[in-house]
C-alpha positions in Angstrom: -20.8 -16.4 -16.9 -21.0 -12.6 -17.4 -18.5 -10.8 -15.1 -19.5 -7.3 -14.0 -16.9 -4.7 -14.9 -16.8 -1.0 -13.8 -19.7 0.8 -15.3 -21.2 4.2 -15.9 -24.3 4.6 -13.6 -26.4 6.9 -11.5 -23.3 7.2 -9.3 -21.5 9.0 -12.2 -24.5 11.3 -12.7 -24.4 12.1 -9.0 -20.7 12.9 -9.4 -21.4 15.4 -12.2 -24.2 16.9 -10.1 -21.8 17.3 -7.2 -19.3 19.3 -9.4 -16.8 16.5 -9.8 -17.2 16.2 -13.5 -16.9 12.9 -15.5 -15.1 10.4 -13.3 -13.2 7.7 -15.3 -13.6 4.0 -14.8 -10.7 1.7 -15.7 -10.5 -0.3 -18.9 -9.8 -3.8 -17.7 -10.3 -5.1 -21.3 -6.6 -4.2 -21.8 -6.1 -7.4 -19.8 -9.1 -9.5 -20.9 -12.6 -8.6 -22.3 -14.3 -10.6 -19.5 -13.9 -13.6 -17.3 -15.9 -15.7 -19.8 -14.0 -14.6 -22.8 -12.1 -17.3 -24.8 -8.8 -15.4 -24.5 -9.0 -15.5 -20.6 -10.0 -19.2 -20.5 -7.2 -20.0 -23.0 -4.6 -18.2 -21.0 -5.7 -19.9 -17.8 -5.5 -23.3 -19.5 -2.1 -22.3 -21.1 -0.7 -21.4 -17.7 -1.8 -24.8 -16.3 -0.2 -26.7 -19.2 3.0 -24.7 -19.1 3.3 -25.2 -15.3 3.1 -29.0 -15.7 5.6 -28.9 -18.6 8.0 -26.7 -16.6 8.0 -29.1 -13.7 8.6 -32.1 -16.0 11.4 -30.3 -17.7 13.3 -28.9 -14.8 12.4 -30.6 -11.5 15.5 -32.4 -10.1 17.7 -31.0 -12.8 18.6 -27.5 -11.6 22.0 -28.3 -10.2 22.9 -30.0 -13.4 21.5 -27.0 -15.3 23.8 -24.7 -13.2 26.8 -26.3 -14.9 25.5 -25.7 -18.4 24.8 -22.7 -20.7 22.4 -21.6 -23.4 19.0 -23.4 -23.6 20.2 -26.1 -21.2 21.4 -23.7 -18.5 20.0 -22.3 -15.4 19.3 -18.9 -17.1 17.0 -20.6 -19.6 15.1 -22.2 -16.7 14.7 -18.8 -14.9 13.6 -17.2 -18.2 10.8 -19.8 -18.6 9.8 -19.3 -14.9 9.7 -15.5 -15.3 7.4 -15.9 -18.4 5.1 -18.1 -16.5 5.1 -15.6 -13.6 4.1 -12.8 -15.9 1.2 -14.9 -17.4 -0.1 -16.0 -14.0 0.2 -12.4 -12.7 -1.9 -11.1 -15.6 -4.6 -13.7 -14.9 -4.6 -13.0 -11.2 -4.6 -9.2 -11.7 -7.7 -9.3 -13.9 -9.6 -11.5 -11.5 -8.6 -9.3 -8.5 -9.3 -6.0 -10.2 -12.7 -7.2 -11.4 -13.5 -8.4 -7.9 -12.4 -5.1 -6.3 -14.6 -3.2 -8.8 -17.6 -4.6 -7.0 -16.9 -7.0 -4.2 -20.7 -7.5 -3.5 -21.3 -8.9 -7.0 -21.6 -12.8 -6.6 -20.2 -13.3 -10.2 -17.1 -11.3 -9.3 -16.6 -13.2 -6.1 -17.0 -16.5 -7.9 -14.5 -15.5 -10.6 -12.0 -14.4 -7.9 -12.4 -17.5 -5.9 -12.3 -19.9 -8.8 -9.2 -18.2 -10.3 -7.4 -18.2 -7.0 -8.1 -21.9 -6.6 -6.8 -22.8 -10.1 -3.7 -20.6 -9.8 -2.9 -22.2 -6.4 -3.3 -25.6 -7.9 -1.0 -24.9 -10.9 1.5 -23.1 -8.6 2.1 -26.4 -6.8 3.9 -27.5 -10.0 6.2 -24.5 -9.7 6.8 -24.6 -6.0 9.8 -26.8 -6.4 11.8 -24.3 -8.4 12.9 -21.7 -5.8 13.2 -24.4 -3.1 15.5 -26.6 -5.3 17.4 -23.5 -6.5 18.2 -22.5 -2.9 19.5 -26.0 -2.1 22.3 -25.7 -4.7 25.7 -24.9 -3.2 26.6 -21.2 -3.2 29.9 -21.9 -5.1 27.9 -23.6 -7.9 25.5 -20.7 -8.2 28.2 -18.1 -8.2 30.0 -20.0 -11.0 26.9 -20.2 -13.1 26.3 -16.4 -12.7 29.8 -15.6 -13.7 29.9 -18.0 -16.7 26.4 -17.8 -18.3 25.1 -14.3 -19.2 21.5 -15.5 -19.1 21.9 -16.6 -15.5 24.0 -13.5 -14.7 21.1 -11.3 -15.8 19.1 -12.7 -12.9 21.8 -12.3 -10.3 19.9 -9.7 -8.2 16.9 -12.0 -8.0 19.0 -15.1 -7.2 20.9 -13.2 -4.4 17.6 -11.9 -3.1 16.0 -15.3 -3.2 18.8 -16.9 -1.2 18.0 -14.6 1.7 14.9 -16.7 2.2 16.9 -19.9 2.4 17.1 -20.2 6.2 13.3 -20.0 6.5 12.4 -22.5 3.9 10.6 -25.8 4.8 10.8 -29.0 2.8 8.9 -29.3 -0.4 5.9 -31.2 1.0 5.4 -28.8 3.8 5.7 -25.8 1.5 3.1 -27.3 -0.7 0.8 -27.9 2.2 1.2 -24.3 3.4 0.4 -23.1 -0.1 -2.7 -25.2 -0.7 -4.1 -24.7 2.8 -3.7 -21.0 2.5 -6.7 -20.9 0.2 -9.0 -22.1 3.0 -7.0 -20.3 5.7 -5.6 -16.8 5.5 -6.9 -16.1 2.0 -10.4 -17.1 3.0 -10.4 -14.8 6.1 -9.0 -12.0 3.9 -11.9 -12.4 1.6 -14.3 -12.5 4.5 -13.0 -9.2 5.7 -13.2 -7.6 2.3 -16.8 -8.7 1.6 -18.0 -7.9 5.1 -16.5 -4.4 5.0 -17.9 -3.7 1.5 -21.4 -4.8 2.6 -21.4 -2.6 5.7 -23.7 0.5 5.7 -23.6 3.4 8.2 -26.7 5.3 9.0 -26.2 9.0 9.0 -29.1 11.4 9.0 -31.5 8.7 7.9 -29.4 7.7 5.0 -27.3 4.5 4.8 -23.9 5.1 3.2 -20.8 2.9 2.5 -17.6 3.2 4.5 -15.8 5.6 2.2 -18.6 8.2 2.4 -18.9 7.9 6.2 -15.1 8.3 6.7 -15.2 11.3 4.3 -17.8 13.0 6.5 -15.3 13.1 9.4 -13.7 15.9 7.4 -17.0 17.9 7.2 -16.8 21.6 8.4 -19.9 21.0 10.5 -19.0 19.5 13.9 -22.4 17.9 14.3 -22.1 16.1 11.0 -18.6 14.8 12.0 -20.1 13.6 15.3 -23.0 11.8 13.5 -20.6 10.1 11.2 -18.3 9.1 14.0 -21.1 7.6 16.1 -22.5 5.8 13.0 -19.1 4.3 12.3 -18.8 3.1 15.9 -22.3 1.7 15.9 -21.8 -0.4 12.8 -18.3 -1.5 13.7 -19.7 -2.5 17.1 -22.5 -4.6 15.6 -19.9 -6.5 13.6 -17.2 -6.7 16.3 -17.5 -10.5 16.8 -16.7 -11.1 13.1 -13.7 -8.7 13.0 -12.4 -10.1 16.3 -12.6 -13.7 14.9 -10.8 -12.7 11.7 -8.1 -10.9 13.6 -7.5 -13.7 16.1 -7.5 -16.3 13.4 -5.0 -14.5 11.2 -2.7 -13.6 14.1 -2.6 -17.2 15.2 -2.1 -18.3 11.5 0.9 -16.0 11.3 2.3 -17.3 14.6 2.1 -20.9 13.4 3.9 -20.0 10.1 6.5 -18.0 11.9 7.2 -20.8 14.3 7.6 -23.4 11.6 9.9 -21.2 9.6 12.0 -20.1 12.5 11.4 -16.3 12.6 12.4 -14.9 16.0 10.5 -11.6 16.1 6.8 -11.3 15.2 7.7 -8.8 12.4 10.8 -10.5 11.1 9.0 -12.1 8.1 7.8 -8.6 7.0 11.3 -7.2 7.4 12.7 -10.1 5.3 10.1 -9.4 2.6 11.0 -5.7 2.7 14.7 -6.5 2.6 15.3 -4.2 5.5 17.1 -4.9 8.7 15.1 -5.1 12.0 17.5 -2.6 13.6 16.6 0.0 10.9 12.9 -0.4 11.6 13.4 -0.4 15.3 15.4 2.9 15.0 12.6 4.4 12.9 9.9 3.4 15.4 11.9 4.6 18.3 12.6 8.0 16.7 8.9 8.6 15.8 7.7 7.6 19.3 10.3 9.8 20.9 9.0 12.7 18.7 5.3 12.2 19.6 5.3 15.2 22.0 7.0 17.5 19.4 4.8 16.5 16.5 1.3 15.1 17.1 0.8 16.2 20.7 2.0 19.8 19.9 0.0 20.1 16.7 -3.3 18.8 18.0 -3.0 21.2 21.0 -2.6 24.0 18.5 -5.5 22.8 16.5 -7.8 22.5 19.5 -7.1 26.1 20.2 -7.9 27.1 16.6 -11.2 25.3 16.9 -12.0 27.0 20.2 -11.8 23.8 22.2 -9.8 22.7 25.3 -9.5 19.3 23.7 -10.9 17.9 20.5 -13.2 14.9 20.3 -11.7 12.1 18.2 -14.1 13.0 15.3 -12.5 16.5 15.2 -9.0 15.2 14.5 -9.3 15.7 10.7 -11.7 18.6 10.8 -10.9 21.4 8.4 -9.8 24.7 9.8 -12.1 27.7 9.5 -9.7 29.1 6.9 -10.0 26.0 4.7 -11.8 26.6 1.4 -14.8 24.4 1.1 -15.4 24.2 -2.6 -15.4 20.9 -4.5 -12.4 20.2 -6.6 -13.4 18.8 -10.0 -11.7 15.8 -11.5 -10.2 17.8 -14.3 -8.8 20.3 -11.8 -7.3 17.5 -9.8 -5.8 16.0 -12.9 -4.3 19.3 -14.0 -2.9 20.1 -10.5 -1.1 16.7 -10.3 0.2 16.6 -13.9 1.4 20.2 -13.6 3.3 19.5 -10.4 4.8 16.3 -11.9 5.7 18.2 -15.1 7.5 21.0 -13.3 9.8 18.3 -11.8 10.3 16.5 -15.0 8.2 16.4 -18.2 8.7 12.6 -18.5 7.1 12.1 -15.1 4.0 14.0 -16.3 3.9 12.1 -19.6 3.9 8.7 -17.8 1.2 9.9 -15.3 -0.8 11.4 -18.2 -1.2 7.9 -19.7 -3.3 6.8 -16.7 -5.9 9.4 -17.5 -5.7 9.1 -21.3 -5.7 5.3 -21.6 -8.3 4.2 -19.0 -6.0 3.1 -16.2 -7.9 4.8 -13.4 -11.1 4.0 -11.6 -12.3 7.0 -9.7 -16.1 7.0 -8.8 -17.4 5.9 -5.5 -19.8 3.0 -6.1 -21.7 0.5 -4.0 -19.5 -2.6 -3.5 -16.3 -1.0 -4.8 -13.3 -1.5 -2.6 -12.8 1.4 -0.2 -9.6 3.5 0.0 -7.1 3.7 -2.8 -4.3 1.6 -4.4 -2.1 1.3 -7.4 -1.8 -2.3 -8.8 1.3 -3.0 -10.9 -0.3 -6.0 -12.7 2.7 -7.4 -14.7 5.4 -5.9 -17.0 3.7 -7.2 -20.1 0.7 -5.0 -19.3 0.4 -1.8 -17.3 -0.6 -0.7 -13.8 -4.1 0.4 -12.7 -5.0 3.0 -10.1 -8.2 2.8 -7.9 -9.3 5.9 -5.9 -12.7 6.9 -4.4 -12.8 10.5 -5.6 -15.1 12.9 -3.7 -13.5 16.2 -4.6 -11.8 17.0 -1.3 -8.2 18.4 -1.1 -7.1 15.1 0.5 -8.5 13.3 -2.6 -6.2 15.3 -4.8 -3.2 14.3 -2.6 -4.4 10.6 -2.7 -4.5 10.9 -6.5 -0.9 12.3 -6.5 0.2 9.5 -4.2 -1.3 6.6 -6.2 0.0 8.1 -9.5 3.5 8.2 -7.9 3.2 4.5 -7.4 1.9 4.1 -11.0 4.9 6.0 -12.4 7.2 3.9 -10.3 5.6 0.7 -11.5 5.9 1.7 -15.2 9.5 2.6 -14.8 10.5 -0.5 -12.9 8.6 -2.8 -15.4 11.8 -2.9 -17.5 13.4 -5.2 -14.9 11.0 -8.0 -15.8 8.4 -9.9 -13.7 10.9 -11.3 -11.2 12.9 -8.1 -10.5 10.4 -5.2 -11.0 8.8 -5.5 -7.5 10.2 -2.9 -5.1 10.4 -3.7 -1.4 7.7 -1.9 0.6 10.2 0.3 2.3 11.1 1.9 -1.0 7.7 1.3 -2.7 6.3 4.3 -0.9 9.1 6.6 -2.1 7.6 7.7 -5.5 4.1 8.0 -4.0 5.1 10.2 -1.1 7.4 12.2 -3.4 4.5 12.8 -5.8 2.4 14.1 -2.9 5.2 16.4 -1.9 5.7 17.8 -5.4 1.9 18.5 -5.6 1.7 20.1 -2.2 4.8 22.3 -2.8 3.4 23.4 -6.2 0.1 24.5 -4.6 1.8 26.1 -1.7 4.1 28.2 -3.9 1.0 29.7 -5.7 -0.7 30.6 -2.4 0.0 34.1 -1.1 -3.0 34.6 1.2 -2.0 34.1 4.8 -5.2 32.3 5.9 -5.2 30.0 2.9 -1.5 29.2 3.4 -2.2 28.4 7.1 -5.0 26.0 6.0 -2.8 24.3 3.4 0.2 23.9 5.8 -2.2 22.5 8.5 -3.6 19.9 6.1 -0.1 18.9 5.0 1.0 18.6 8.7 -2.0 16.4 9.4 -1.3 14.2 6.4 2.3 13.8 7.5 1.2 13.0 11.0 -1.2 10.4 9.6 1.6 9.0 7.5 4.3 8.9 10.1 2.9 9.1 13.6 -0.4 7.2 13.0 1.3 4.5 11.0 4.0 3.9 13.6 1.2 3.8 16.2 -0.5 1.2 14.0 2.7 -0.8 13.9 2.9 -0.6 17.7 -0.7 -1.8 17.9 0.1 -4.8 15.8 3.2 -5.6 17.8 1.2 -5.5 21.1 -1.7 -7.4 19.6 0.4 -10.2 18.1 2.4 -10.5 21.3 -0.7 -10.8 23.4 -2.3 -13.3 21.0 0.6 -15.7 21.9 -1.0 -16.0 25.3 -4.4 -17.0 24.0 -7.4 -15.7 22.1 -8.2 -12.0 22.5 -11.7 -10.7 23.2 -13.0 -7.6 21.5 -12.4 -5.7 24.7 -8.8 -6.9 24.8 -8.1 -5.6 21.3 -10.0 -2.4 22.0 -7.9 -1.8 25.1 -4.7 -2.2 23.2 -6.0 0.1 20.5 -7.0 2.8 22.9 -3.7 2.7 24.8 -1.6 3.1 21.6 -3.9 5.8 20.2 -3.8 7.8 23.5 0.0 7.6 23.5 0.4 8.8 19.9 -2.3 11.4 19.7 -1.8 13.0 23.1 -4.0 14.8 25.6 -5.5 17.3 23.2 -7.8 14.5 21.7 -10.5 12.9 23.7 -10.9 9.2 22.9 -14.5 8.7 24.0 -16.7 5.6 23.9 -17.0 4.1 20.5 -13.5 4.8 19.3 -12.3 1.5 20.8 -13.9 -0.2 17.7 -12.0 1.8 15.1 -9.2 -0.8 14.7 -11.7 -3.0 12.8 -11.6 -1.1 9.4 -7.8 -0.9 8.8 -7.2 -3.3 5.9 -3.5 -3.5 6.3 -3.8 -5.4 9.6 -5.6 -8.1 7.7 -3.9 -8.2 4.3 -0.3 -7.2 5.1 0.6 -7.6 8.8 3.2 -5.0 9.8 3.1 -3.3 6.4 2.2 0.0 8.0 5.7 1.1 9.0 6.6 1.3 5.2 4.5 4.5 5.1 6.5 6.2 7.8 9.7 4.8 6.3 8.7 6.3 2.9 7.6 9.7 4.3 10.8 10.3 6.4 12.9 9.1 3.5 11.2 11.4 1.1 11.5 14.4 3.5 15.2 13.8 3.4 15.2 13.2 -0.4 13.2 16.4 -1.0 15.7 18.4 1.0 18.5 17.1 -1.2 16.3 18.0 -4.3 15.8 21.6 -3.1 19.6 22.0 -2.7 20.6 20.2 -5.9 21.6 22.3 -8.8 21.5 19.6 -11.5 21.4 15.8 -11.9 18.8 15.0 -9.2 16.1 13.9 -11.7 18.4 11.5 -13.4 19.4 9.9 -10.1 15.8 9.8 -9.0 14.6 8.1 -12.1 17.5 5.6 -11.8 16.2 4.8 -8.3 12.7 4.1 -9.6 13.9 2.1 -12.6 15.9 -0.2 -10.3 12.8 -1.9 -9.0 13.9 -4.7 -6.7 17.4 -5.2 -8.1 19.2 -3.1 -5.4 19.2 -2.7 -1.6 18.0 0.5 -0.1 21.5 1.4 1.0 22.8 1.3 -2.6 19.8 3.3 -4.0 20.1 6.1 -1.4 23.9 6.4 -1.6 24.0 8.7 -4.7 21.9 11.2 -2.7 24.2 11.1 0.3 21.5 9.4 2.4 21.9 6.3 4.7 18.9 4.8 6.4 21.1 2.8 8.8 22.3 6.0 10.4 20.3 6.6 13.5 20.2 10.3 12.8 18.7 9.8 9.4 15.1 9.5 10.8 15.4 12.7 12.8 16.2 14.6 9.6 12.9 13.5 8.1 11.0 14.2 11.3 12.6 17.7 11.6 10.9 18.7 8.3 7.4 18.0 9.9 8.5 19.9 13.0 9.6 22.8 10.7 6.2 23.0 9.1 4.6 23.1 12.6 7.0 25.9 13.4 5.8 27.8 10.3 2.2 27.3 11.3 2.9 28.6 14.7 4.5 31.7 13.1 1.6 32.2 10.8 -0.8 32.0 13.8 1.2 34.8 15.5 2.0 32.7 18.5 5.7 32.3 17.8 
């Protein structure tokens, strides 16, 4: 079976014609040459054999191992488990990245599905490990950590793992949940991805994919924005039954899982995964919602006036200001902009980010079937991360590149913690990405002396921050209301649309008209499907970085070292420990207002530039 990998095509020629230059495609051969390659097949078979051998060696013997050292000790078992985790992650990453390169290619879909099925089957041989480990008495575990250096190395992972203990089920139920997941939540996730990738939106007689249609909402021509908005609404509307079924099914699936595991609140499983307290997230959400009038409502009223409107249509929300330069930003210019900003902060940061460009770790062109949006995938510590963007030469695309490269730098630095401890909770996973955006924005703003251009840049940054903070908390509120309502029974498309419209109206304010068609726009947000309640992590990260950047601006020396230490820690330390060296505390209710005040300050600056202050 030949697996389609990213390719140079007519799309790349069109990119060059549009002034974007040569857009890179990632080099997945760093993982495996192809899904039919002997090395890939051999590793998959090796993982299956090692999983069975691991089960035979350690199942039922972990408590005994906790009393021993060296090759018979618990540390040796965890080392073997970590090595397997790395190998499995490498295989899964290759299959996933190949699939997201072109989700409409049947060969890619088959590879992805087959690999998922085989990895799920082999994982049943490993499932016992964390469950059995968590059944060992705390005193025995503590003694093993203190006595055996190999076990002690994994103390952060063991301590973290034991937080899951109250929500574990017995081994047979956990195995059932794992195996049924393939035909349950995972199947509906794949249905969403393939449906979304296959959708086409007719604008001006041309049928375009989602990314192109969404990009047109930023066009300077209001009629083109309207045409794109109506095309999006029409196609979403035609597929509403499918997206409603997916959403209902996944919400009910989550509710069943939460009930069996004993989670009290609908978002508690996400908070646990993020290693963040519910009270901290509640304080963040409350602070942002309280700030709606000072942030989004105020800014959009200003923008409506700038555009000569009493109120903007929903398709005008991200319209460029008349002052905004409309030239296309080439790929090379975007690259130099981001690397220069990173280098001014610390040369090492630019060096790491530069490897993504030099070594084929980025996939940039817009292609039919390619996953929309952008992401940075860490793969595994024995390999390297990959970044996917859909680059169209807009200023926001440059910021997206800076954002995803921030993730990439973070993933490279945290890889030293190993496969079990490199993963950062989502609340801190957005720190490096948002910080990278801020560095890039500030570097560009410092070079800009023209009043009109400065206004356009500040406005764009404010909009990005509103999208990151206000919009994501509104998304979180939408999910909370939707999952709460789902407990009472299946929701119709109209029910979901009504929840969406109510939350959007509250967050965006009276300066934006939410007319017919917008009630379908909840359908395309992938986070609702793939990672329920993920979205607050963006607001968490943005507010945190605003406070962090303020510390950086005032720091004379030493900030970079502390910042790199934060990134290198991966998942080994709680957010309170990582923020303490900067004098920051996310459990302090006033913490969030510090971050929000930076957005408010930028709006003040815009008002002053406009001559209305």
